[in-house]
N, CA, C and O of each residue as an XYZ file, in Angstrom:
912
protein
N       1.043     -1.134     -0.030
C      -0.069      0.069      0.015
C       0.866      1.296     -0.187
O       2.058      1.154      0.087
N       0.433      2.432     -0.623
C       1.012      3.514     -0.607
C       0.209      4.808     -0.686
O       0.290      5.716     -1.513
N      -0.729      4.648      0.566
C      -1.360      5.868      0.809
C      -0.607      6.750      1.381
O       0.488      6.517      1.892
N      -1.375      8.213      1.299
C      -0.682      9.110      1.956
C      -0.674      9.097      3.508
O      -1.536      8.450      4.102
N       0.438      9.913      4.295
C       0.297      9.751      5.720
C      -0.914     10.662      6.061
O      -1.208     11.673      5.423
N      -1.600     10.172      7.172
C      -2.842     11.132      7.635
C      -2.717     11.753      8.948
O      -3.647     12.360      9.478
N      -1.387     11.576      9.554
C      -1.229     12.320     10.663
C      -1.068     13.919     10.459
O      -0.448     14.444      9.534
N      -1.747     14.589     11.505
C      -1.887     15.857     11.457
C      -0.447     16.430     11.320
O       0.429     15.862     11.971
N      -0.127     17.428     10.591
C       1.197     17.914     10.292
C       1.371     19.162     10.881
O       2.439     19.763     10.767
N       0.168     19.731     11.668
C       0.429     21.055     12.464
C       1.591     20.965     13.489
O       2.397     21.889     13.597
N       1.657     19.960     14.158
C       2.594     19.697     15.311
C       3.855     19.092     14.889
O       4.578     18.731     15.818
N       4.287     18.898     13.703
C       5.336     17.906     13.344
C       6.617     18.932     13.351
O       7.650     18.517     13.875
N       6.596     20.150     12.835
C       7.694     20.927     12.816
C       8.252     21.401     14.235
O       9.460     21.437     14.469
N       7.308     21.749     15.130
C       7.477     22.022     16.476
C       8.233     21.035     17.400
O       9.112     21.318     18.215
N       7.574     19.493     17.030
C       8.137     18.556     17.827
C       9.443     18.359     17.305
O      10.346     18.310     18.141
N       9.735     18.238     16.131
C      11.064     17.996     15.526
C      12.176     18.988     16.129
O      13.297     18.602     16.461
N      11.692     20.413     16.236
C      12.561     21.596     16.738
C      12.815     21.464     18.207
O      13.831     21.924     18.728
N      11.797     20.774     18.931
C      11.958     20.568     20.257
C      12.994     19.674     20.591
O      13.529     19.744     21.697
N      13.394     18.689     19.595
C      14.522     17.843     20.001
C      15.863     18.553     19.902
O      16.852     17.827     19.991
N      16.036     19.737     19.748
C      17.460     20.446     19.306
C      17.570     20.948     20.815
O      16.685     21.476     21.489
N      18.980     20.627     21.199
C      19.465     21.109     22.561
C      19.662     22.686     22.349
O      20.000     23.173     21.270
N      19.396     23.457     23.566
C      19.739     24.768     23.582
C      21.242     25.109     23.793
O      21.554     25.744     24.801
N      22.074     24.770     23.010
C      23.480     24.976     22.878
C      24.197     24.686     21.461
O      23.650     23.989     20.606
N      25.294     25.195     21.305
C      25.841     24.680     20.069
C      26.274     23.230     20.141
O      26.710     22.708     21.168
N      26.121     22.617     18.977
C      26.483     21.342     18.627
C      27.867     20.849     18.037
O      28.318     21.443     17.058
N      28.461     19.939     18.513
C      29.551     19.379     17.669
C      29.138     18.719     16.493
O      27.961     18.411     16.302
N      30.115     18.470     15.639
C      29.621     17.744     14.321
C      29.120     16.520     14.324
O      28.138     16.273     13.623
N      29.673     15.610     15.065
C      29.107     14.063     15.326
C      27.725     14.262     16.240
O      26.814     13.473     15.990
N      27.547     15.063     17.080
C      26.355     15.193     17.676
C      25.261     15.873     16.648
O      24.109     15.446     16.725
N      25.515     16.770     15.816
C      24.754     17.183     14.822
C      24.197     16.184     13.769
O      23.074     16.252     13.269
N      25.083     15.308     13.524
C      24.831     14.032     12.565
C      23.673     13.100     13.466
O      22.641     12.619     12.998
N      24.110     13.002     14.755
C      23.077     12.165     15.363
C      21.775     12.836     15.393
O      20.798     12.211     14.981
N      21.642     14.034     15.832
C      20.345     14.759     15.859
C      19.845     14.721     14.457
O      18.653     14.417     14.411
N      20.338     14.914     13.428
C      19.640     14.741     12.107
C      19.024     13.394     11.980
O      17.905     13.254     11.487
N      19.745     12.391     12.424
C      19.230     10.878     12.224
C      17.962     10.796     13.076
O      16.861     10.436     12.660
N      18.253     11.170     14.299
C      17.013     11.126     15.372
C      15.809     11.909     14.949
O      14.740     11.595     15.473
N      15.830     12.938     14.029
C      14.904     13.887     13.627
C      14.059     13.087     12.447
O      12.829     13.064     12.400
N      15.002     12.391     11.440
C      14.493     11.885     10.460
C      13.604     10.701     10.765
O      12.610     10.380     10.113
N      14.129     10.035     11.939
C      13.235      8.920     12.467
C      12.042      9.339     13.074
O      10.966      8.804     12.809
N      12.179     10.377     13.972
C      10.906     10.902     14.530
C       9.939     11.259     13.568
O       8.752     10.994     13.759
N      10.358     11.871     12.491
C       9.508     12.178     11.176
C       8.404     11.177     10.878
O       7.184     11.327     10.825
N       9.204     10.079     10.692
C       8.536      8.962     10.054
C       7.557      8.399     11.212
O       6.437      7.963     10.944
N       8.039      8.444     12.418
C       7.280      8.049     13.499
C       5.807      8.797     13.665
O       4.695      8.277     13.761
N       6.162     10.112     13.665
C       5.015     11.092     13.709
C       3.962     10.707     12.740
O       2.783     10.604     13.078
N       4.422     10.476     11.435
C       3.607     10.501     10.297
C       3.230      8.981     10.106
O       2.637      8.637      9.083
N       3.509      8.231     10.911
C       3.223      6.786     10.855
C       3.681      6.100      9.382
O       2.923      5.325      8.798
N       4.750      6.400      8.949
C       5.236      5.906      7.672
C       5.992      4.651      8.143
O       6.908      4.770      8.956
N       5.641      3.488      7.669
C       6.438      2.316      8.375
C       6.977      1.502      7.042
O       7.400      0.355      7.183
N       6.948      2.161      5.687
C       7.587      1.281      4.686
C       8.165      2.301      3.760
O       7.720      3.449      3.737
N       9.268      1.857      2.902
C      10.131      2.906      2.057
C       9.068      3.080      0.762
O       8.117      2.420      0.343
N       9.728      4.305      0.361
C       9.229      4.718     -1.012
C       8.037      5.682     -0.916
O       7.682      6.211     -1.969
N       7.385      5.973      0.193
C       6.172      6.665      0.375
C       6.337      8.010     -0.074
O       7.451      8.509     -0.237
N       5.039      8.738     -0.323
C       4.875     10.019     -0.850
C       5.499     11.164      0.270
O       5.385     11.076      1.492
N       6.053     12.043     -0.336
C       6.552     13.168      0.406
C       5.786     14.363      0.335
O       6.217     15.451      0.717
N       4.494     14.151     -0.217
C       3.374     15.227     -0.130
C       2.991     15.902      0.941
O       2.400     16.976      0.827
N       3.269     15.377      2.078
C       3.157     15.771      3.368
C       3.809     17.211      3.561
O       3.309     18.139      4.197
N       4.946     17.212      2.931
C       5.757     18.468      2.800
C       4.985     19.788      2.530
O       5.045     20.881      3.093
N       4.239     19.337      1.485
C       3.499     20.631      0.718
C       2.368     20.898      1.575
O       1.789     21.978      1.461
N       1.965     19.999      2.464
C       0.892     20.509      3.284
C       0.951     21.042      4.805
O       0.017     21.238      5.582
N       2.393     21.222      4.997
C       2.847     21.829      6.261
C       2.278     23.235      6.320
O       2.078     23.915      5.313
N       1.996     23.683      7.729
C       1.492     24.922      7.929
C       2.558     25.989      7.495
O       3.734     25.724      7.748
N       2.273     27.113      6.894
C       3.119     28.109      6.537
C       4.179     27.836      5.685
O       5.187     28.539      5.762
N       4.111     26.889      4.850
C       5.135     26.327      4.118
C       4.676     26.264      2.372
O       3.756     25.551      1.969
N       5.326     26.953      1.676
C       5.098     26.840      0.326
C       6.154     26.113     -0.579
O       7.321     26.481     -0.441
N       5.904     25.205     -1.416
C       6.884     24.454     -2.160
C       6.524     24.718     -3.741
O       5.515     24.311     -4.316
N       7.338     25.313     -4.173
C       7.540     25.716     -5.647
C       8.442     25.017     -6.690
O       9.659     25.114     -6.534
N       7.981     24.356     -7.687
C       8.950     23.681     -8.649
C       9.325     24.966     -9.651
O       8.439     25.633    -10.184
N      10.642     25.208     -9.824
C      11.077     26.092    -10.604
C      11.925     25.599    -11.781
O      12.622     24.619    -11.518
N      11.995     26.034    -12.900
C      12.682     25.644    -14.045
C      14.125     25.701    -13.725
O      14.576     26.546    -12.953
N      14.877     24.778    -14.332
C      16.409     24.888    -14.061
C      17.127     26.153    -14.459
O      18.261     26.394    -14.045
N      16.472     26.950    -15.254
C      17.253     28.155    -15.712
C      17.197     29.276    -14.682
O      17.982     30.222    -14.605
N      16.181     29.031    -13.927
C      15.944     29.944    -12.927
C      16.722     29.696    -11.452
O      16.772     30.470    -10.496
N      17.226     28.546    -11.571
C      17.889     27.995    -10.167
C      19.218     28.242    -10.005
O      19.775     27.834     -8.986
N      19.941     28.960    -11.005
C      21.394     29.039    -10.953
C      22.285     27.918    -10.497
O      23.212     28.042     -9.697
N      21.953     26.953    -11.015
C      22.673     25.610    -10.863
C      22.329     24.874     -9.592
O      22.905     23.839     -9.255
N      21.293     25.493     -8.851
C      21.038     24.492     -7.540
C      19.713     23.727     -7.700
O      18.770     24.048     -8.423
N      19.810     22.723     -6.943
C      18.663     21.758     -6.885
C      17.453     22.275     -6.072
O      16.312     21.972     -6.419
N      17.706     23.098     -4.930
C      16.808     23.617     -3.943
C      17.348     24.568     -3.262
O      18.564     24.607     -3.070
N      16.449     25.536     -2.767
C      16.620     26.730     -1.801
C      15.443     26.907     -0.995
O      14.303     26.880     -1.457
N      15.776     27.117      0.404
C      14.826     27.469      1.484
C      15.025     28.843      1.745
O      16.127     29.392      1.786
N      13.724     29.484      1.952
C      14.067     31.057      2.407
C      12.837     31.137      3.328
O      12.031     30.226      3.517
N      12.815     32.372      3.873
C      11.603     32.730      4.800
C      11.260     34.087      4.751
O      12.184     34.897      4.833
N       9.996     34.532      4.620
C       9.764     35.851      4.528
C       8.150     36.015      4.782
O       7.270     35.379      4.202
N       7.978     37.005      5.773
C       6.525     37.326      5.965
C       5.811     36.395      6.576
O       4.612     36.290      6.318
N       6.434     35.567      7.486
C       5.933     34.507      8.356
C       5.843     33.105      7.650
O       5.528     32.140      8.346
N       6.110     32.928      6.265
C       6.087     31.827      5.388
C       7.476     31.493      5.079
O       8.388     32.311      4.950
N       7.573     30.022      4.954
C       8.780     29.423      4.465
C       8.179     28.959      3.051
O       7.090     28.444      2.798
N       9.412     29.367      2.081
C       9.502     28.892      0.840
C      10.446     28.016      0.356
O      11.638     28.321      0.392
N      10.036     26.881     -0.127
C      11.101     25.890     -0.699
C      10.967     25.768     -2.162
O       9.884     25.434     -2.641
N      12.056     26.029     -2.955
C      12.268     25.957     -4.315
C      12.878     24.727     -4.621
O      13.897     24.391     -4.019
N      12.324     23.949     -5.570
C      12.704     22.608     -5.955
C      12.971     22.902     -7.630
O      12.186     23.532     -8.340
N      14.218     22.317     -8.074
C      14.352     22.285     -9.381
C      13.467     21.236    -10.191
O      13.619     20.020    -10.068
N      12.578     21.796    -10.987
C      11.666     20.999    -11.470
C      12.049     20.153    -12.545
O      11.276     19.297    -12.977
N      13.269     20.346    -13.041
C      13.803     19.580    -14.248
C      14.812     18.443    -13.740
O      15.439     17.725    -14.520
N      14.901     18.360    -12.321
C      15.579     17.260    -11.978
C      14.915     16.210    -11.928
O      13.690     16.318    -11.882
N      15.565     14.812    -11.923
C      14.739     13.591    -12.183
C      13.907     13.517    -10.888
O      14.115     14.243     -9.916
N      12.912     12.541    -10.962
C      11.920     12.397    -10.127
C      12.605     12.285     -8.661
O      12.284     13.037     -7.741
N      13.713     11.132     -8.526
C      14.489     10.719     -7.351
C      15.137     11.728     -6.878
O      15.301     11.750     -5.658
N      15.616     12.699     -7.599
C      16.454     13.924     -7.246
C      15.705     14.940     -6.533
O      16.117     15.560     -5.552
N      14.519     15.074     -7.122
C      13.391     16.100     -6.433
C      13.015     15.475     -5.046
O      12.896     16.222     -4.075
N      12.835     14.202     -4.937
C      12.557     13.842     -3.675
C      13.639     14.089     -2.751
O      13.400     14.691     -1.704
N      14.923     13.647     -3.056
C      15.945     14.024     -2.262
C      16.223     15.400     -1.842
O      16.740     15.694     -0.764
N      15.755     16.458     -2.993
C      15.872     17.856     -2.535
C      14.874     18.131     -1.781
O      15.224     18.857     -0.851
N      13.747     17.861     -1.770
C      12.805     18.420     -0.855
C      12.969     17.838      0.581
O      12.804     18.583      1.547
N      13.257     16.661      0.727
C      13.832     16.190      2.084
C      14.977     16.946      2.481
O      14.854     17.428      3.607
N      15.912     17.164      1.977
C      17.273     18.035      2.202
C      16.756     19.517      2.677
O      17.118     20.096      3.700
N      15.871     19.973      1.746
C      15.504     21.375      2.270
C      14.498     21.397      3.488
O      14.441     22.390      4.213
N      13.678     20.250      3.710
C      13.053     20.052      4.931
C      13.819     20.383      5.983
O      13.423     21.244      6.769
N      15.071     19.727      6.159
C      15.990     19.741      7.069
C      16.620     21.421      7.353
O      16.986     21.860      8.444
N      16.611     22.084      6.172
C      17.122     23.507      6.287
C      15.754     24.224      7.059
O      15.904     25.154      7.851
N      14.522     23.708      6.744
C      13.488     24.580      7.304
C      13.374     24.142      8.884
O      13.084     25.038      9.676
N      13.562     22.962      9.328
C      13.738     22.636     10.432
C      14.770     23.436     11.395
O      14.518     23.812     12.540
N      15.859     23.596     10.764
C      17.094     24.284     11.355
C      16.845     25.859     11.400
O      17.421     26.541     12.248
N      15.965     26.425     10.459
C      15.965     27.856     10.275
C      15.984     28.746     11.381
O      16.705     29.744     11.364
N      15.140     28.423     12.484
C      15.264     29.394     13.659
C      16.185     29.259     14.591
O      16.335     30.161     15.415
N      16.929     28.157     14.625
C      18.273     27.757     15.621
C      19.700     27.734     14.736
O      20.777     27.750     15.331
N      19.642     27.701     13.515
C      20.781     27.156     12.889
C      22.106     28.114     13.293
O      23.262     27.691     13.267
N      21.781     29.276     13.614
C      22.995     30.195     13.785
C      23.622     29.631     15.240
O      24.845     29.509     15.311
N      23.006     29.375     16.099
C      23.193     29.094     17.553
C      23.666     27.571     17.414
O      24.835     27.319     17.706
N      22.787     26.502     16.965
C      23.357     25.263     16.853
C      24.385     24.841     16.320
O      25.084     23.980     16.854
N      24.680     25.436     15.047
C      25.960     25.347     14.315
C      27.114     26.157     14.466
O      28.056     26.083     13.676
N      27.085     27.104     15.664
C      27.981     28.132     15.870
C      29.471     27.293     15.927
O      30.439     27.926     15.506
N      29.652     26.230     16.307
C      31.120     25.664     16.522
C      31.306     24.945     15.122
O      32.421     24.423     15.117
N      30.789     24.774     14.209
C      30.989     24.008     12.999
C      31.935     24.971     12.155
O      31.813     26.196     12.155
N      32.857     24.291     11.462
C      33.847     24.872     10.644
C      35.062     25.602     11.201
O      35.939     26.116     10.506
N      35.016     25.591     12.559
C      36.226     26.295     13.359
C      36.356     27.658     12.945
O      37.497     28.065     12.722
N      35.347     28.463     12.798
C      35.463     29.765     12.301
C      35.447     29.937     10.723
O      35.080     30.989     10.200
N      35.805     29.006     10.115
C      35.853     29.123      8.817
C      34.352     28.835      7.925
O      33.809     27.738      7.791
N      33.878     30.159      7.374
C      32.420     29.999      6.998
C      32.091     29.167      5.760
O      30.967     28.708      5.556
N      33.177     28.993      4.914
C      32.768     28.256      3.702
C      32.783     26.871      4.328
O      31.785     26.229      4.001
N      33.566     26.259      5.081
C      33.660     25.049      5.618
C      32.447     24.776      6.330
O      31.849     23.719      6.129
N      32.000     25.689      7.198
C      30.710     25.477      8.143
C      29.510     25.389      7.038
O      28.619     24.543      7.120
N      29.575     26.203      6.163
C      28.390     26.104      5.158
C      28.415     24.471      4.352
O      27.436     23.817      3.990
N      29.543     24.196      4.262
C      29.523     22.668      3.569
C      29.218     21.774      4.536
O      28.604     20.762      4.198
N      29.583     21.969      5.925
C      29.096     20.798      6.857
C      27.725     20.981      7.052
O      27.085     19.945      7.231
N      27.101     22.059      7.062
C      25.466     22.033      7.067
C      24.773     21.341      6.004
O      23.759     20.651      6.110
N      25.514     21.639      4.856
C      24.716     20.857      3.801
C      24.897     19.403      3.899
O      23.964     18.644      3.635
N      26.047     18.980      4.265
C      26.239     17.708      4.465
C      25.380     16.941      5.578
O      25.057     15.755      5.508
N      25.047     17.877      6.681
C      24.204     17.410      7.681
C      22.498     17.400      6.996
O      21.695     16.573      7.429
N      22.173     18.202      6.127
C      20.972     18.103      5.501
C      20.976     17.031      4.601
O      19.911     16.470      4.343
N      22.146     16.626      4.028
C      21.947     15.324      3.208
C      21.993     14.065      4.101
O      21.564     13.026      3.601
N      22.415     14.041      5.233
C      22.288     12.974      6.066
C      20.925     12.840      6.542
O      20.391     11.736      6.656
N      20.215     14.181      6.887
C      18.895     14.057      7.007
C      18.149     13.398      5.993
O      17.382     12.497      6.332
N      18.268     13.733      4.728
C      17.549     13.235      3.709
C      17.942     11.695      3.551
O      17.015     10.945      3.246
N      18.916     11.268      3.682
C      19.281      9.863      3.560
C      18.596      8.960      4.709
O      18.265      7.799      4.468
N      18.434      9.458      5.762
C      17.859      8.767      7.005
C      16.260      9.021      6.793
O      15.519      8.152      7.251
N      15.791      9.908      6.273
C      14.505     10.067      5.969
C      13.856      9.073      4.804
O      12.814      8.435      4.954
N      14.634      9.073      3.691
C      14.256      8.479      2.480
C      14.739      6.722      2.499
O      14.107      5.828      1.937
N      16.010      6.547      3.296
C      16.470      5.115      3.625
C      16.878      4.890      4.887
O      18.042      4.577      5.141
N      15.963      5.028      5.780
C      16.292      4.493      7.248
C      17.209      3.292      7.320
O      17.145      2.301      6.593
N      18.093      3.524      8.322
C      19.190      2.571      8.440
C      18.639      1.135      8.573
O      19.031      0.268      7.793
N      17.755      0.868      9.523
C      17.260     -0.489      9.711
C      16.445     -0.921      8.555
O      16.333     -2.100      8.218
N      15.857      0.120      7.938
C      14.885     -0.647      6.829
C      15.892     -0.976      5.510
O      15.640     -1.882      4.716
N      16.885     -0.235      5.421
C      17.804     -0.658      4.220
C      18.452     -2.275      4.743
O      18.391     -3.316      4.089
N      18.961     -2.114      5.882
C      19.543     -3.427      6.375
C      18.777     -4.663      6.326
O      19.242     -5.754      5.997
N      17.369     -4.391      6.733
C      16.317     -5.344      6.429
C      16.227     -5.889      5.114
O      16.298     -7.083      4.823
N      16.059     -4.881      4.309
C      15.677     -5.253      2.849
C      16.845     -6.029      2.139
O      16.643     -6.886      1.279
N      18.245     -5.595      2.640
C      19.308     -6.178      2.046
C      19.621     -7.733      2.547
O      20.099     -8.672      1.912
N      19.197     -7.653      3.844
C      19.261     -8.962      4.509
C      18.131     -9.955      4.010
O      18.379    -11.160      4.046
N      16.976     -9.539      3.575
C      15.967    -10.380      2.932
C      16.162    -10.696      1.481
O      15.232    -11.190      0.842
N      17.470    -10.405      0.853
C      17.730    -10.724     -0.309
C      17.613     -9.784     -1.353
O      17.776    -10.205     -2.498
N      17.316     -8.376     -1.145
C      17.179     -7.629     -2.113
C      18.490     -6.709     -2.101
O      18.542     -5.712     -1.380
N      19.474     -7.065     -2.879
C      20.996     -6.759     -2.950
C      21.479     -5.958     -4.088
O      22.546     -5.348     -4.173
N      20.502     -6.057     -4.972
C      20.848     -5.499     -6.327
C      20.620     -3.928     -6.011
O      19.510     -3.603     -5.590
N      21.639     -2.910     -6.197
C      21.368     -1.547     -6.191
C      20.228     -0.851     -6.862
O      19.568      0.095     -6.431
N      20.113     -1.501     -8.016
C      18.904     -1.049     -8.940
C      17.508     -1.190     -8.164
O      16.669     -0.312     -7.962
N      17.494     -2.526     -7.788
C      16.381     -2.865     -6.984
C      16.008     -2.256     -5.748
O      14.834     -2.092     -5.415
N      17.057     -1.898     -5.022
C      16.930     -1.336     -3.767
C      16.394      0.050     -3.952
O      15.423      0.505     -3.348
N      17.278      0.815     -5.039
C      16.681      2.043     -5.246
C      15.308      2.343     -5.735
O      14.688      3.384     -5.517
N      14.858      1.199     -6.496
C      13.306      1.324     -6.879
C      12.667      0.946     -5.511
O      11.580      1.498     -5.344
N      12.968      0.348     -4.754
C      11.945     -0.053     -3.527
C      12.030      1.419     -2.653
O      11.022      1.892     -2.128
N      13.204      1.993     -2.579
C      13.236      3.138     -1.692
C      12.824      4.340     -2.402
O      12.627      5.373     -1.762
N      12.674      4.301     -3.678
C      12.285      5.519     -4.662
C      13.304      6.541     -4.504
O      12.902      7.697     -4.374
N      14.690      6.293     -4.489
C      15.751      7.081     -4.509
C      16.706      6.823     -5.839
O      16.520      5.825     -6.535
N      17.710      7.762     -6.136
C      18.578      7.161     -7.326
C      19.408      6.452     -6.866
O      19.776      6.525     -5.694
N      19.940      5.475     -7.878
C      20.975      4.387     -7.730
C      22.214      5.050     -6.736
O      22.571      4.618     -5.640
N      22.747      6.234     -7.476
C      23.766      6.991     -6.891
C      23.599      6.952     -5.518
O      24.522      6.512     -4.832
N      22.484      7.375     -4.956
C      21.974      7.658     -3.561
C      22.120      6.580     -2.772
O      22.836      6.539     -1.772
N      21.412      5.642     -3.227
C      21.504      4.058     -2.652
C      23.003      3.535     -2.407
O      23.446      3.178     -1.315
N      23.617      3.552     -3.482
C      25.115      3.238     -3.595
C      25.770      3.649     -2.424
O      26.265      2.847     -1.631
N      25.797      5.082     -2.261
C      26.429      5.772     -1.217
C      25.784      5.445      0.155
O      26.523      5.453      1.139
N      24.360      5.135      0.315
C      23.984      4.672      1.496
C      24.483      3.491      2.000
O      24.728      3.295      3.190
N      24.640      2.677      1.073
C      25.137      1.166      1.477
C      26.603      1.254      1.915
O      27.028      0.507      2.796
N      27.434      2.223      1.265
C      28.921      2.330      1.749
C      28.750      2.997      2.933
O      29.599      2.717      3.779
N      27.745      3.955      3.323
C      27.833      4.616      4.538
C      27.584      3.734      5.679
O      28.142      3.903      6.764
N      26.751      2.793      5.441
C      26.174      1.903      6.509
C      27.146      0.830      6.602
O      27.134      0.153      7.631
N      27.887      0.601      5.797
C      28.882     -0.612      5.759
C      28.333     -1.988      5.264
O      28.828     -3.091      5.496
N      27.288     -1.726      4.583
C      26.837     -2.907      3.954
C      27.647     -3.397      2.874
O      27.838     -4.613      2.877
N      28.122     -2.780      2.029
C      29.111     -2.983      1.025
C      30.503     -2.235      1.505
O      30.633     -1.394      2.394
N      31.454     -2.779      0.678
C      32.737     -2.211      1.072
C      33.733     -2.162     -0.217
O      34.243     -3.143     -0.759
N      33.867     -1.007     -0.528
C      35.008     -0.873     -1.755
C      36.434     -0.449     -1.435
O      37.261     -0.087     -2.272
N      36.598     -0.528     -0.281
C      37.877     -0.298      0.100
C      38.963     -1.087     -0.287
O      38.879     -2.287     -0.028
N      40.060     -0.635     -0.904
C      40.895     -1.606     -1.558
C      41.806     -2.508     -0.447
O      42.078     -1.974      0.628
N      42.155     -3.537     -0.657
C      42.949     -4.333      0.077
C      44.191     -3.596      0.623
O      44.827     -2.986     -0.236
N      44.546     -3.549      1.587
C      45.961     -3.094      2.306
C      46.063     -3.592      3.575
O      45.170     -4.213      4.151
N      47.404     -3.262      4.124
C      47.851     -3.696      5.235
C      47.037     -3.142      6.441
O      46.560     -2.010      6.361
N      46.866     -3.883      7.528
C      46.199     -3.372      8.776
C      46.795     -2.012      9.278
O      46.087     -1.069      9.632
N      48.054     -2.004      9.275
C      48.909     -0.838      9.707
C      48.223      0.470      9.165
O      47.824      1.402      9.864
N      48.157      0.378      7.818
C      47.828      1.514      7.086
C      46.516      2.151      7.717
O      46.309      3.340      7.475
N      45.727      1.536      8.411
C      44.361      1.870      8.683
C      44.458      2.917      9.947
O      43.500      3.604     10.304
N      45.675      2.940     10.534
C      46.147      3.630     11.699
C      47.164      4.707     11.505
O      47.638      5.342     12.447
N      47.475      4.887     10.294
C      48.557      5.825      9.929
C      48.150      7.284     10.552
O      47.081      7.595     11.078
N      49.255      8.045     10.349
C      48.879      9.290     10.945
C      48.521     10.253      9.736
O      49.193     10.301      8.705
N      47.417     10.995      9.971
C      47.101     11.858      8.658
C      47.044     13.238      9.244
O      46.763     13.470     10.419
N      47.342     14.161      8.308
C      47.342     15.682      8.832
C      46.168     16.351      8.412
O      45.228     15.563      8.308
N      45.892     17.496      8.141
C      44.931     18.243      7.528
C      44.698     17.954      6.278
O      45.532     17.943      5.373
N      43.119     17.619      6.177
C      42.940     17.246      4.576
C      42.769     18.485      3.706
O      42.284     19.515      4.174
N      43.128     18.396      2.567
C      43.069     19.816      1.518
C      41.495     20.116      1.594
O      41.143     21.276      1.807
N      40.473     19.036      1.415
C      39.126     19.453      1.163
C      38.320     20.336      2.357
O      37.224     20.883      2.237
N      39.117     20.309      3.436
C      38.560     20.874      4.924
C      38.836     22.410      4.614
O      38.190     23.216      5.284
N      39.756     22.910      3.640
C      40.010     24.346      3.503
C      41.214     24.637      4.248
O      41.897     23.743      4.747
N      41.485     25.844      4.333
C      42.799     26.267      5.043
C      42.689     25.564      6.423
O      41.600     25.190      6.859
N      43.853     25.399      7.091
C      43.944     24.770      8.399
C      43.589     25.838      9.305
O      43.703     26.947      8.785
N      43.232     25.838     10.392
C      42.837     26.894     11.499
C      44.160     27.506     11.961
O      45.108     26.721     11.960
N      44.351     28.489     12.271
C      45.571     29.390     12.748
C      45.477     29.615     14.204
O      44.685     30.444     14.651
N      46.330     28.842     15.042
C      46.011     29.047     16.470
C      46.335     30.654     16.837
O      47.104     31.401     16.232
N      45.515     30.957     18.009
C      45.752     32.175     18.262
C      46.574     32.024     19.732
O      46.294     31.232     20.632
N      47.635     32.982     19.714
C      48.615     32.787     20.634
C      48.254     33.805     21.726
O      48.117     34.997     21.452
N      48.114     33.353     22.883
C      48.146     34.423     24.065
C      49.405     34.915     24.585
O      49.979     34.357     25.520
N      49.818     35.880     24.038
C      51.242     36.574     24.127
C      51.481     36.776     25.496
O      52.578     36.522     25.992
N      50.418     37.267     26.222
C      50.635     37.591     27.741
C      50.968     36.404     28.484
O      51.754     36.464     29.430
N      50.374     35.227     28.087
C      50.658     33.939     28.885
C      52.141     33.473     28.344
O      52.728     32.607     28.993
N      52.732     34.005     27.224
C      53.796     33.401     26.856
C      55.053     34.490     27.307
O      56.246     34.371     27.030
N      54.422     35.543     28.060
C      55.397     36.300     28.771
C      56.080     37.464     27.799
O      57.111     38.091     28.041
N      55.208     37.579     26.616
C      55.688     38.588     25.823
C      55.428     39.979     26.366
O      54.635     40.152     27.291
N      56.136     41.035     25.757
C      55.811     42.447     26.276
C      55.859     43.293     25.155
O      56.529     43.098     24.141
N      55.046     44.332     25.410
C      54.943     45.061     24.090
C      56.034     46.048     24.057
O      56.455     46.460     25.138
N      56.621     46.545     22.804
C      57.617     47.208     22.653
C      57.580     48.822     22.970
O      58.594     49.504     22.818
């Protein structure tokens, strides 16, 4: 069966926002929160099987969802904004169906975070704005992955013999790429090349994709420096 969720959506956003601690979150804690919020969303909407409609997002109070042609999206798949008491979620209408489902799930997390993002993500990025923005986008992706492909549901399907990525993607109504990444993340499949055990524990430095390394601020007074 694939009927629409019937749970009243009026309290949904409030209950999910109430899960956020009143303090800045570390990155791993923020990932855990995103997964718990996705799980809670499915619970509140009584969604118990994969591939269900996301039409309930369009029915949320004070939320407008609009499909916008690609040429007006400046290369983006989705955008969330707030104005005059209403949220506006823009979704690229020319993306594939599975991509649109991912985008609206991703943007729903931005909506949830809108009122508290500045405080809850204050510590992310170590003062580097571009890195902080990238981490927030990955957190929204993590929420979308858990909403569309819940951890236990994917493991159950795989354990029950649905192990072809195309079949799994069809079952969960996501792209094959998204399902492939999800299987890797959950450790269900492993594409790690064979290498020695010692190499798994090697010393690593600051990775380039993190951006410029943070510059430590020296307390000159504590070091005994004096002004000239």
